[in-house]
TORPA-411958 format. One line per field, with one value per atom (N, C-alpha, C, O, CB): x, y, z; residue number from 1; atom name. Coordinates in steps of 0.2 Angstrom, whole numbers. Each point is the difference from the previous one (the first is absolute). Glycine has a CB too. Layout:
REM TORPA-411958
c1 (X ...)
c2 (Y ...)
c3 (Z ...)
i (NUM ...)
at (CA ...)
REM end
This chain:
REM TORPA-411958
c1 (-260 4 -2 2 0 -8 -6 4 1 -15 16 1 9 4 -16 14 8 0 5 -3 -6 -1 -3 2 -6 1 -4 6 4 -18 16 5 7 2 -5 5 4 -3 1 6 -11 -4 -1 -1 -8 9 -1 8 2 -16 19 6 1 3 1 -5 1 -1 4 -7 -5 -1 2 0 -6 6 5 5 0 0 6 6 -1 6 2 -13 -2 -1 4 -8 -2 -2 6 2 -10 12 8 2 2 2 -3 5 -2 3 2 -12 -3 -1 -3 -2 8 3 6 1 -9 13 7 1 6 -3 -5 2 -2 2 -2 -3 -1 3 0 -10 14 4 -2 -6 10 0 -1 -6 -5 15 -8 -3 -7 -4 13 -11 -5 -7 -5 16 -7 -3 -3 -5 12 -2 -3 -5 -4 12 -7 -5 -7 -4 12 -9 -4 -5 -5 13 -5 1 -3 -4 14 -8 -2 -6 -4 16 -12 -6 -7 -3 9 -7 -6 0 -4 2 8 -1 2 5 -3 -6 2 6 3 -15 14 6 6 5 -12 6 6 -1 -4 3 7 0 6 5 -13 8 7 0 -5 6 4 1 5 5 -10 4 5 1 5 -8 1 3 4 4 -16 12 4 5 5 -14 8 7 -1 5 4 -16 2 -5 -5 6 0 -5 -1 5 0 -12 -3 -4 -5 8 1 -4 -1 4 6 -16 -3 3 -3 3 5 2 11 3 -16 15 4 1 -4 3 7 0 4 5 -8 4 6 3 -4 1 8 3 -1 0 8 -9 -1 3 -3 -8 18 5 -4 -3 15 -12 -3 5 4 -15 9 5 0 5 -8 -1 -2 2 1 -11 10 5 6 3 -10 10 7 4 6 -9 -3 -1 2 6 -15 3 1 6 2 -16 17 4 6 3 -9 9 6 -2 5 -3 -7 -3 3 5 -18 11 0 9 2 -17 20 7 3 4 -4 -2 3 -1 3 -2 -6 -2 7 3 -21 22 4 5 2 -3 3 6 5 1 -7 12 6 7 3 -8 6 3 10 2 -17 17 9 4 -1 0 5 5 4 4 -5 0 7 8 2 -12 13 6 1 3 1 -6 0 -1 3 -6 -2 -4 4 -3 -12 21 5 -3 -2 17 -16 0 -5 -6 12 -2 -2 0 -3 -3 10 -1 8 4 -11 7 7 2 -5 4 6 3 6 4 -8 5 4 4 -3 -5 16 3 2 2 4 -6 3 4 -2 -6 14 5 7 3 -7 6 4 5 1 -5 8 9 3 5 -4 -4 2 2 -4 0 10 1 1 -2 -2 6 0 2 -1 1 4 0 -5 0 7 -11 -5 -6 -2 8 -7 -5 0 -4 5 5 2 -1 -1 7 -5 -3 -8 -3 15 -15 -6 -4 -5 6 2 -2 -1 -5 8 3 2 -4 -3 12 -11 -6 -6 -3 9 -8 -4 -3 -5 10 1 -1 1 -5 13 -4 0 -9 -2 14 -15 -5 -5 -2 6 -4 -6 3 -2 -5 12 2 -2 -6 13 -4 -4 -9 -2 14 -14 -11 -1 -6 4 8 -2 -1 -3 -1 5 2 6 6 -11 -2 7 5 -1 -6 14 3 -2 1 8 -11 -4 -7 -2 5 -4 -4 2 -3 -5 13 4 2 4 -1 -4 7 4 -2 -6 12 5 -1 1 8 -10 0 6 -1 -15 21 7 -4 -3 17 -13 1 5 3 -13 10 7 -1 3 -2 -7 0 -6 -4 11 -9 -8 -3 -5 11 -5 -3 -6 -4 13 -4 -4 -3 -2 9 -8 -4 -9 -3 12 -11 -5 -4 -5 10 -2 -2 0 -5 9 1 1 -3 -1 8 -11 -3 -5 -3 9 -11 -5 0 -4 4 4 1 -2 -4 12 -4 -1 -8 -4 17 -13 -9 -6 -5 7 1 -6 0 -5 8 4 2 -5 -1 13 -15 -4 3 -3 -3 12 3 3 2 -2 -2 5 -7 -3 19 -17 -5 2 -5 4 9 1 8 4 -13 10 8 4 -3 0 10 2 5 4 -5 2 4 4 -1 -5 15 5 4 0 1 1 4 5 1 -10 13 3 2 4 1 -11 3 3 -4 -7 19 2 2 1 -1 0 0 8 4 -18 14 5 3 -3 0 5 -1 -1 1 2 -8 -8 -7 0 6 -10 -8 -2 -6 5 6 -2 -3 -5 15 -6 -3 -8 -4 15 -12 -9 -2 -4 3 1 -3 0 -6 11 0 0 -4 -6 18 -12 -4 -7 -3 17 -16 -8 0 -6 2 7 -3 -2 -6 15 -3 0 -5 -3 16 -15 -7 -6 -4 10 -9 -5 -3 -5 9 5 0 -2 -5 12 -5 -2 -7 -4 15 -13 -5 -6 -5 12 -4 -5 0 -6 9 0 2 -3 -2 13 -14 -3 -7 -3 11 -11 -5 -3 -5 9 1 1 -4 -4 13 -2 0 -5 -2 15 -15 -6 4 -3 -5 14 7 2 3 4 -8 4 7 4 -12 12 6 2 -3 1 8 1 5 6 -9 5 4 8 -1 -13 19 4 7 6 -13 4 8 0 -4 4 6 4 2 3 3 -8 0 6 -3 -9 16 8 3 0 4 -2 4 6 3 -10 10 8 0 -5 8 2 3 -3 -4 14 -7 0 -9 -4 18 -16 -10 -1 -2 -6 9 -3 2 -4 6 5 3 -4 -5 18 -13 -5 -7 -2 9 -10 -5 -1 -5 4 6 1 5 5 -10 2 1 5 2 -3 2 3 -4 -4 9 -5 -4 -5 -4 12 -9 -9 -4 -6 11 1 -5 1 2 -14 8 -1 -6 -6 12 -4 -8 -2 -5 4 6 -1 -3 -5 16 -10 -3 -11 -6 25 -16 -6 -4 -5 9 -2 -4 -3 -6 14 -4 -3 -4 -3 14 -11 -6 -5 -6 13 -6 -7 -4 -5 11 -1 -1 -5 -3 13 -9 -2 -7 -5 17 -12 -7 -4 -4 10 -5 -4 -1 -6 9 2 -4 -3 -1 6 -7 -4 -8 -5 14 -6 -7 -3 -5 10 -2 -2 -3 -4 11 -3 -2 -7 -4 20 -16 -4 -7 -4 14 -11 -6 1 -4 3 4 -2 2 0 1 1 -3 -5 -6 11 -2 -4 -3 -4 11)
c2 (146 3 1 0 6 -6 -2 -6 0 2 -8 -7 2 -1 -10 13 3 4 -1 3 2 5 -6 0 13 -15 -7 -2 1 -8 3 -4 5 -2 -8 15 3 1 -3 8 -3 1 -8 -1 14 -16 -8 -2 -2 -7 9 -1 5 -2 -5 17 4 -5 -2 12 -10 -3 -6 -1 8 -11 -6 2 0 -2 4 1 6 1 -4 6 3 -5 -1 10 -12 -8 -2 -1 -5 4 -4 3 -3 1 9 3 2 3 0 -5 2 -7 1 10 -18 -4 -1 -4 3 3 -1 -4 -2 12 -13 -7 -8 -5 13 -8 -6 0 4 -7 -4 -1 3 0 -10 11 1 -1 3 -4 -6 -4 -2 1 -4 2 0 5 -1 -2 10 6 -2 -2 11 -8 -1 -4 2 2 -11 -2 -1 -5 2 9 2 4 -1 -1 7 7 0 4 -1 -8 1 -3 1 0 -6 -4 2 -4 1 9 3 6 4 -8 3 6 -4 -4 15 -8 -5 2 5 -6 -6 3 -2 -1 12 -12 -2 -8 -3 12 -12 -6 -4 0 1 -4 -2 -9 -3 17 -15 -7 -2 -2 -1 3 -2 -7 -1 8 -11 -9 1 -5 -4 13 -2 7 0 -9 12 5 6 4 -14 12 4 5 -2 -9 17 6 2 0 6 -4 0 6 1 -12 18 7 2 3 3 -7 4 -6 -5 20 -13 -4 -1 -5 12 -5 -2 -7 -3 15 -12 -6 1 2 -10 8 1 -7 -4 17 -15 -5 0 6 -6 -3 1 -7 -5 13 -7 -6 -2 3 1 -12 -3 -5 -3 6 -4 -5 -8 -4 12 -10 -7 -2 -5 6 4 0 1 -2 4 -1 1 -7 0 15 -19 -6 -4 -2 4 -3 -5 1 -5 3 8 2 -3 -2 11 -10 -1 -8 -3 14 -14 -9 0 -4 2 3 -2 1 -6 12 -1 0 -4 -4 14 -9 -10 -7 -5 10 -5 -8 0 -5 4 7 0 -4 0 10 -16 -4 2 2 -13 10 4 -4 1 10 -15 -7 2 3 -8 3 0 -6 -3 15 -13 -5 1 5 -9 -2 -1 -2 -5 2 6 -1 -6 -4 14 -11 -6 -6 -5 11 -6 -6 -4 0 6 -8 -1 -9 -2 12 -15 -6 -4 -1 3 -4 -3 5 -1 -7 15 4 -3 -2 16 -15 -2 6 2 -13 14 5 -1 -3 10 -5 -1 9 5 -18 11 6 0 -5 3 6 0 6 6 -11 4 4 1 -5 1 10 0 0 2 5 -9 -1 6 3 -16 15 8 5 4 -6 5 3 -3 4 3 -14 -4 2 -4 -3 12 4 2 0 1 1 4 -5 0 9 -13 -5 -3 1 -3 -3 -4 1 -5 4 12 0 3 1 -1 0 0 -6 0 8 -13 -6 -1 -2 0 2 -1 2 -4 3 9 4 -3 1 7 -12 -3 -7 -1 6 -8 -9 4 -2 -11 17 3 -1 -3 13 -5 2 -6 -1 11 -14 -5 -5 -5 5 -1 -3 4 -1 -5 13 3 -1 0 8 -8 -1 -8 -2 13 -16 -5 -5 -6 12 -4 -4 -5 0 10 -16 -4 0 3 -9 3 1 -7 1 7 -12 -7 5 -2 -10 17 4 6 5 -9 3 5 -2 -5 10 -3 -2 7 6 -16 7 6 -2 -5 7 5 -3 8 6 -14 3 6 1 -4 -2 9 5 5 3 -3 -1 5 9 5 -15 8 11 2 -3 6 1 5 -3 -4 19 -13 -1 -7 -1 10 -14 -8 1 -6 -1 9 0 -3 -5 22 -12 -1 -7 -3 13 -10 -7 -5 -4 7 -4 -4 -1 -6 9 3 0 -1 -4 10 -6 -1 -7 -2 12 -14 -7 -2 -4 4 3 -3 0 -4 11 -1 1 -5 -2 17 -15 -8 -5 -3 5 -4 -5 -2 -6 11 0 -2 -1 0 -6 5 -1 4 -1 -7 14 8 5 3 -1 -3 8 5 3 -5 5 5 1 -5 9 -2 1 6 6 -13 7 5 2 -5 2 9 1 5 5 -10 1 3 3 -4 -5 15 2 6 1 -5 8 8 0 -2 3 4 3 8 5 -14 8 6 6 -1 -5 12 4 3 3 3 -8 -1 5 5 -17 14 2 1 4 -4 -8 3 -2 0 -4 4 -3 -5 -2 7 -8 -8 0 -4 -2 10 2 -1 -4 14 -4 1 -5 -3 17 -17 -7 -4 -3 4 -2 -8 2 -2 -3 9 4 1 -5 15 -7 0 -6 -3 15 -15 -10 -3 -2 0 3 -5 5 -5 -3 12 2 -2 -1 9 -8 -1 -8 -2 14 -15 -8 -3 -4 5 1 -2 1 -5 8 2 2 -4 -1 9 -10 -2 -9 -3 14 -14 -7 -1 -6 7 6 -2 -1 -6 12 -1 0 -7 -3 16 -14 -7 -7 -4 10 -5 -7 0 -5 3 10 -1 0 1 -9 8 -1 7 4 -17 12 8 -1 -4 6 3 3 4 6 -8 1 8 4 -3 -2 10 1 5 5 -3 -8 4 0 -1 -3 7 0 12 4 -20 15 8 1 -4 3 8 3 8 5 -13 7 5 3 -4 -3 13 4 -2 1 5 -9 -1 -8 -3 17 -16 -5 0 -5 6 5 3 -1 -4 15 -4 -3 -8 -2 14 -16 -7 -2 -1 -2 3 -2 6 -3 -2 9 2 -2 1 6 -11 -2 -8 -2 12 -14 -3 -3 -4 6 1 -3 6 1 -14 18 6 4 -3 4 8 2 3 4 -2 -4 0 -6 0 5 -10 -5 -7 0 12 -17 -5 0 -1 -6 7 -3 -5 -1 9 -13 -6 -3 -4 2 5 -3 4 -2 5 4 5 -6 -3 17 -15 -5 -6 -2 6 -10 -7 3 -4 -6 16 2 3 2 -1 0 2 -8 -1 13 -17 -5 -5 -4 7 -1 -4 2 -4 3 7 4 -3 -4 18 -11 -4 -6 -1 7 -12 -5 -2 -6 4 5 -2 1 -2 6 3 5 -6 -2 15 -14 -4 -5 -2 6 -9 -6 0 -4 0 9 -3 6 0 -9 14 4 0 4 5 -12 1 -7 0 15 -19 -7 -1 0 -4 4 -4 -8 -3 12)
c3 (-88 3 9 6 -19 10 8 4 6 -14 4 4 0 5 -10 1 2 6 3 -16 17 6 5 6 -13 6 7 0 5 -7 -4 3 5 5 -17 8 6 6 5 -12 6 9 5 6 -11 -1 7 0 6 -10 0 4 4 5 -13 9 4 6 4 -10 6 5 5 6 -11 0 0 8 6 -23 10 6 6 2 -12 12 6 5 5 -10 2 5 4 6 -15 2 3 6 5 -15 9 5 5 3 -10 9 5 5 5 -12 6 2 0 -4 4 4 -2 5 0 -5 9 3 -3 4 6 -16 -2 -7 -4 11 -7 -6 -7 -1 7 -10 -5 -5 -2 6 -5 -3 1 -5 4 8 4 -2 -3 13 -8 -1 -7 -1 9 -14 -5 -3 -4 6 3 -3 2 -2 -1 10 3 -4 -3 13 -9 -5 -6 -1 7 -11 -7 -2 -4 1 8 -1 -3 -4 12 -6 -2 -5 0 11 -14 -5 -6 0 8 -14 -7 -3 0 -3 -1 -4 7 -2 -7 15 6 -2 -4 15 -7 2 2 -3 -4 15 4 0 0 10 -11 3 4 -2 -8 17 4 -2 4 6 -12 0 -8 -1 9 -13 -4 -1 -4 -1 9 3 -4 0 3 -7 -9 4 3 -17 13 3 -9 -4 20 -18 -3 0 2 0 -6 3 -10 -5 23 -19 -6 -5 0 3 -7 -6 3 -3 -10 16 4 5 4 -6 0 8 2 -3 3 10 2 3 -1 4 0 2 7 1 -11 14 7 5 0 -3 5 2 6 4 -8 3 5 2 -3 -2 12 4 -3 -1 12 -11 -2 -8 -2 10 -12 -5 1 -5 0 9 0 5 0 -1 4 4 -6 -2 12 -14 -5 -5 -4 6 -4 -2 1 -5 4 8 4 -1 -3 12 -8 0 -8 0 9 -13 -8 1 0 -8 9 -2 5 -2 -2 13 0 -3 2 6 -13 -3 -5 -1 0 -1 -6 1 6 -7 -4 5 -4 -6 9 2 -4 0 5 -1 -9 -2 -1 -5 -3 11 -1 3 5 -2 -8 3 4 0 -8 11 7 0 -4 8 0 -2 3 -4 2 8 6 -3 1 7 -12 1 -9 -6 16 -9 -7 0 -5 5 6 -2 -6 1 10 -16 -6 -4 -5 9 -4 -6 -3 4 1 -13 -3 -4 -2 2 -1 -4 -2 3 3 -13 -4 -3 -2 -1 4 1 -10 -2 20 -22 -6 0 2 -8 5 1 -8 -3 19 -16 -8 3 6 -16 7 2 -2 3 -5 -3 -1 2 -2 0 6 5 7 5 -11 7 5 7 4 -13 10 4 4 6 -12 3 0 3 5 -16 6 0 8 5 -19 15 6 6 4 -9 6 6 0 6 -3 -10 2 1 4 -9 2 2 5 2 -8 10 6 4 3 -6 4 3 1 5 -9 -2 -2 5 4 -15 9 5 7 4 -13 12 7 3 5 -9 -1 1 1 6 -13 1 3 4 -1 -9 15 4 4 2 -6 7 5 0 6 -6 -3 -2 0 0 -10 10 3 -6 2 8 -17 -6 1 1 -7 5 -2 -6 -5 10 -3 -6 -7 -6 15 -5 -4 -5 -6 20 -11 -6 -3 -1 7 -8 -4 -6 0 9 -14 -6 -2 0 -6 5 -4 -6 -2 9 -12 -8 -2 2 -4 -2 -2 -9 -3 12 -10 -8 -2 3 -2 -6 -3 2 2 -14 11 0 1 -4 -5 12 3 -9 0 11 -15 -3 -4 -4 6 2 2 4 1 -4 5 10 -3 2 6 -11 -3 -3 2 -4 -1 -2 4 0 -8 10 7 4 2 -3 5 4 -2 4 0 -9 -3 0 5 -10 1 1 6 1 -7 11 8 2 2 2 -7 5 -5 2 2 -8 -6 4 2 -16 16 5 6 2 -5 6 5 7 5 -14 8 6 6 5 -11 3 7 0 -4 -1 10 4 -3 -3 14 -11 -4 -4 3 5 -11 -2 1 1 -8 8 2 -6 -2 16 -19 -4 2 4 -12 4 6 -7 -5 20 -16 -4 1 6 -12 2 -1 -8 -4 18 -14 -8 3 1 -13 11 -1 -5 -6 13 -5 -8 -4 3 2 -11 -2 -6 3 1 -9 -6 -5 -4 9 -5 -6 3 6 -17 8 0 1 -1 -6 11 -1 6 1 -8 13 7 0 2 -1 -4 0 -4 4 -3 -6 -3 6 1 -12 13 6 4 -2 3 3 8 -6 0 9 -11 -1 -3 1 -3 -1 0 5 1 -7 11 4 6 4 -9 7 2 -2 4 -1 -10 -2 0 1 -7 2 2 4 -1 -1 7 9 1 3 1 -5 -1 -2 3 -4 -6 -5 2 -2 -8 11 3 6 2 -6 9 5 -3 1 8 -12 -2 -4 1 -2 -3 -4 1 -3 2 8 4 6 3 -7 7 3 8 5 -14 8 7 0 -4 1 9 2 -2 3 8 -15 -3 4 -1 -9 14 5 -3 2 11 -17 -5 7 3 -18 13 5 -3 1 9 -17 -3 2 2 -19 16 2 -7 -3 16 -15 -3 0 1 -2 1 3 -5 -6 14 -8 -2 -1 -6 9 3 2 3 0 2 1 4 6 2 -8 9 9 -1 2 1 -8 4 0 5 -12 2 1 8 5 -18 12 9 4 1 -2 2 5 2 5 -8 -2 0 1 2 -8 6 1 7 1 -14 17 6 3 6 -9 -1 3 5 4 -14 8 5 -2 3 3 -11 -5 3 -1 -12 16 4 -9 -6 17 -8 -5 -6 2 8 -16 -1 -2 -2 0 2 -2 8 0 -11 16 7 -1 2 8 -13 0 -4 3 -5 -5 -5 3 -1 -9 14 5 5 3 -5 5 4 -3 3 5 -14 -4 0 3 -14 6 -1 3 -2 -2 12 5 2 1 2 -4 1 -7 0 7 -12 -6 1 -1 -5 7 1 5 -1 -6 11 6 -4 -1 14 -15 -3 -5 2 -3 -2 -6 1 -4 0 10 1 7 1 -6 9 3 1 5 2 -13 -1 -8 -3 14 -15 -7 -4 -6 7 2 -4 -4 2 6 -14 -5 1 -5 -1)
i (1 1 1 1 1 2 2 2 2 2 3 3 3 3 3 4 4 4 4 4 5 5 5 5 5 6 6 6 6 6 7 7 7 7 7 8 8 8 8 8 9 9 9 9 9 10 10 10 10 10 11 11 11 11 11 12 12 12 12 12 13 13 13 13 13 14 14 14 14 14 15 15 15 15 15 16 16 16 16 16 17 17 17 17 17 18 18 18 18 18 19 19 19 19 19 20 20 20 20 20 21 21 21 21 21 22 22 22 22 22 23 23 23 23 23 24 24 24 24 24 25 25 25 25 25 26 26 26 26 26 27 27 27 27 27 28 28 28 28 28 29 29 29 29 29 30 30 30 30 30 31 31 31 31 31 32 32 32 32 32 33 33 33 33 33 34 34 34 34 34 35 35 35 35 35 36 36 36 36 36 37 37 37 37 37 38 38 38 38 38 39 39 39 39 39 40 40 40 40 40 41 41 41 41 41 42 42 42 42 42 43 43 43 43 43 44 44 44 44 44 45 45 45 45 45 46 46 46 46 46 47 47 47 47 47 48 48 48 48 48 49 49 49 49 49 50 50 50 50 50 51 51 51 51 51 52 52 52 52 52 53 53 53 53 53 54 54 54 54 54 55 55 55 55 55 56 56 56 56 56 57 57 57 57 57 58 58 58 58 58 59 59 59 59 59 60 60 60 60 60 61 61 61 61 61 62 62 62 62 62 63 63 63 63 63 64 64 64 64 64 65 65 65 65 65 66 66 66 66 66 67 67 67 67 67 68 68 68 68 68 69 69 69 69 69 70 70 70 70 70 71 71 71 71 71 72 72 72 72 72 73 73 73 73 73 74 74 74 74 74 75 75 75 75 75 76 76 76 76 76 77 77 77 77 77 78 78 78 78 78 79 79 79 79 79 80 80 80 80 80 81 81 81 81 81 82 82 82 82 82 83 83 83 83 83 84 84 84 84 84 85 85 85 85 85 86 86 86 86 86 87 87 87 87 87 88 88 88 88 88 89 89 89 89 89 90 90 90 90 90 91 91 91 91 91 92 92 92 92 92 93 93 93 93 93 94 94 94 94 94 95 95 95 95 95 96 96 96 96 96 97 97 97 97 97 98 98 98 98 98 99 99 99 99 99 100 100 100 100 100 101 101 101 101 101 102 102 102 102 102 103 103 103 103 103 104 104 104 104 104 105 105 105 105 105 106 106 106 106 106 107 107 107 107 107 108 108 108 108 108 109 109 109 109 109 110 110 110 110 110 111 111 111 111 111 112 112 112 112 112 113 113 113 113 113 114 114 114 114 114 115 115 115 115 115 116 116 116 116 116 117 117 117 117 117 118 118 118 118 118 119 119 119 119 119 120 120 120 120 120 121 121 121 121 121 122 122 122 122 122 123 123 123 123 123 124 124 124 124 124 125 125 125 125 125 126 126 126 126 126 127 127 127 127 127 128 128 128 128 128 129 129 129 129 129 130 130 130 130 130 131 131 131 131 131 132 132 132 132 132 133 133 133 133 133 134 134 134 134 134 135 135 135 135 135 136 136 136 136 136 137 137 137 137 137 138 138 138 138 138 139 139 139 139 139 140 140 140 140 140 141 141 141 141 141 142 142 142 142 142 143 143 143 143 143 144 144 144 144 144 145 145 145 145 145 146 146 146 146 146 147 147 147 147 147 148 148 148 148 148 149 149 149 149 149 150 150 150 150 150 151 151 151 151 151 152 152 152 152 152 153 153 153 153 153 154 154 154 154 154 155 155 155 155 155 156 156 156 156 156 157 157 157 157 157 158 158 158 158 158 159 159 159 159 159 160 160 160 160 160 161 161 161 161 161 162 162 162 162 162 163 163 163 163 163 164 164 164 164 164 165 165 165 165 165 166 166 166 166 166 167 167 167 167 167 168 168 168 168 168 169 169 169 169 169 170 170 170 170 170 171 171 171 171 171 172 172 172 172 172 173 173 173 173 173 174 174 174 174 174 175 175 175 175 175 176 176 176 176 176 177 177 177 177 177 178 178 178 178 178 179 179 179 179 179 180 180 180 180 180 181 181 181 181 181 182 182 182 182 182 183 183 183 183 183 184 184 184 184 184 185 185 185 185 185 186 186 186 186 186 187 187 187 187 187 188 188 188 188 188 189 189 189 189 189 190 190 190 190 190 191 191 191 191 191 192 192 192 192 192 193 193 193 193 193 194 194 194 194 194 195 195 195 195 195 196 196 196 196 196 197 197 197 197 197 198 198 198 198 198 199 199 199 199 199 200 200 200 200 200 201 201 201 201 201 202 202 202 202 202 203 203 203 203 203 204 204 204 204 204 205 205 205 205 205 206 206 206 206 206 207 207 207 207 207 208 208 208 208 208 209 209 209 209 209 210 210 210 210 210 211 211 211 211 211 212 212 212 212 212 213 213 213 213 213 214 214 214 214 214 215 215 215 215 215 216 216 216 216 216 217 217 217 217 217 218 218 218 218 218 219 219 219 219 219 220 220 220 220 220 221 221 221 221 221 222 222 222 222 222 223 223 223 223 223 224 224 224 224 224 225 225 225 225 225 226 226 226 226 226 227 227 227 227 227 228 228 228 228 228 229 229 229 229 229 230 230 230 230 230)
at (N CA C O CB N CA C O CB N CA C O CB N CA C O CB N CA C O CB N CA C O CB N CA C O CB N CA C O CB N CA C O CB N CA C O CB N CA C O CB N CA C O CB N CA C O CB N CA C O CB N CA C O CB N CA C O CB N CA C O CB N CA C O CB N CA C O CB N CA C O CB N CA C O CB N CA C O CB N CA C O CB N CA C O CB N CA C O CB N CA C O CB N CA C O CB N CA C O CB N CA C O CB N CA C O CB N CA C O CB N CA C O CB N CA C O CB N CA C O CB N CA C O CB N CA C O CB N CA C O CB N CA C O CB N CA C O CB N CA C O CB N CA C O CB N CA C O CB N CA C O CB N CA C O CB N CA C O CB N CA C O CB N CA C O CB N CA C O CB N CA C O CB N CA C O CB N CA C O CB N CA C O CB N CA C O CB N CA C O CB N CA C O CB N CA C O CB N CA C O CB N CA C O CB N CA C O CB N CA C O CB N CA C O CB N CA C O CB N CA C O CB N CA C O CB N CA C O CB N CA C O CB N CA C O CB N CA C O CB N CA C O CB N CA C O CB N CA C O CB N CA C O CB N CA C O CB N CA C O CB N CA C O CB N CA C O CB N CA C O CB N CA C O CB N CA C O CB N CA C O CB N CA C O CB N CA C O CB N CA C O CB N CA C O CB N CA C O CB N CA C O CB N CA C O CB N CA C O CB N CA C O CB N CA C O CB N CA C O CB N CA C O CB N CA C O CB N CA C O CB N CA C O CB N CA C O CB N CA C O CB N CA C O CB N CA C O CB N CA C O CB N CA C O CB N CA C O CB N CA C O CB N CA C O CB N CA C O CB N CA C O CB N CA C O CB N CA C O CB N CA C O CB N CA C O CB N CA C O CB N CA C O CB N CA C O CB N CA C O CB N CA C O CB N CA C O CB N CA C O CB N CA C O CB N CA C O CB N CA C O CB N CA C O CB N CA C O CB N CA C O CB N CA C O CB N CA C O CB N CA C O CB N CA C O CB N CA C O CB N CA C O CB N CA C O CB N CA C O CB N CA C O CB N CA C O CB N CA C O CB N CA C O CB N CA C O CB N CA C O CB N CA C O CB N CA C O CB N CA C O CB N CA C O CB N CA C O CB N CA C O CB N CA C O CB N CA C O CB N CA C O CB N CA C O CB N CA C O CB N CA C O CB N CA C O CB N CA C O CB N CA C O CB N CA C O CB N CA C O CB N CA C O CB N CA C O CB N CA C O CB N CA C O CB N CA C O CB N CA C O CB N CA C O CB N CA C O CB N CA C O CB N CA C O CB N CA C O CB N CA C O CB N CA C O CB N CA C O CB N CA C O CB N CA C O CB N CA C O CB N CA C O CB N CA C O CB N CA C O CB N CA C O CB N CA C O CB N CA C O CB N CA C O CB N CA C O CB N CA C O CB N CA C O CB N CA C O CB N CA C O CB N CA C O CB N CA C O CB N CA C O CB N CA C O CB N CA C O CB N CA C O CB N CA C O CB N CA C O CB N CA C O CB N CA C O CB N CA C O CB N CA C O CB N CA C O CB N CA C O CB N CA C O CB N CA C O CB N CA C O CB N CA C O CB N CA C O CB N CA C O CB N CA C O CB N CA C O CB N CA C O CB N CA C O CB N CA C O CB N CA C O CB N CA C O CB N CA C O CB N CA C O CB N CA C O CB N CA C O CB N CA C O CB N CA C O CB N CA C O CB N CA C O CB N CA C O CB N CA C O CB N CA C O CB N CA C O CB N CA C O CB N CA C O CB N CA C O CB N CA C O CB N CA C O CB N CA C O CB N CA C O CB N CA C O CB)
REM end
């Protein structure tokens, strides 16, 4: 009990001394005032104040500078849509719902031209339907000729569950093709409830998803070729 009373008395004295010197920084006052009391310790260098068994953090300007310096050293890797020289692309297009897929292909080709991809560096591969896209994309990726592959198709809902099977298989298959081949395979397959929805996304009021897929392919090809090349 006597020991506890002594500690409380010392703490009270220390607080009174701190309040008596209001014009000095808190950390400096504590480092001076607590040095003569047992059980008190202050370290300005570490930025930590120890009082008895407790630890209080003291903000240090040099710590902030060090944290900023560390953050500025972080590298951000991004693909470029302007560095297309030497990049080759394949476009896998489903013939089913061709009235839609040809518009998507046109959008993709126009985008490649806009971003200075040479026609000689683009191969268009036609397949019967969207279900056949993934295996073709994987084979093209394994050829090691292309930096990215655009997968274009249109799956429109009908009266049966066939739509769900084809849409799900196409999406997971294109993902698998990219993972297995190591070449970015961009999903440009429309999955729509009706033909109007598909046409709106093939150059209509909702843009052209084929063009968007081509732009994604350029960026991914650049990222892999310039930053992530094995």
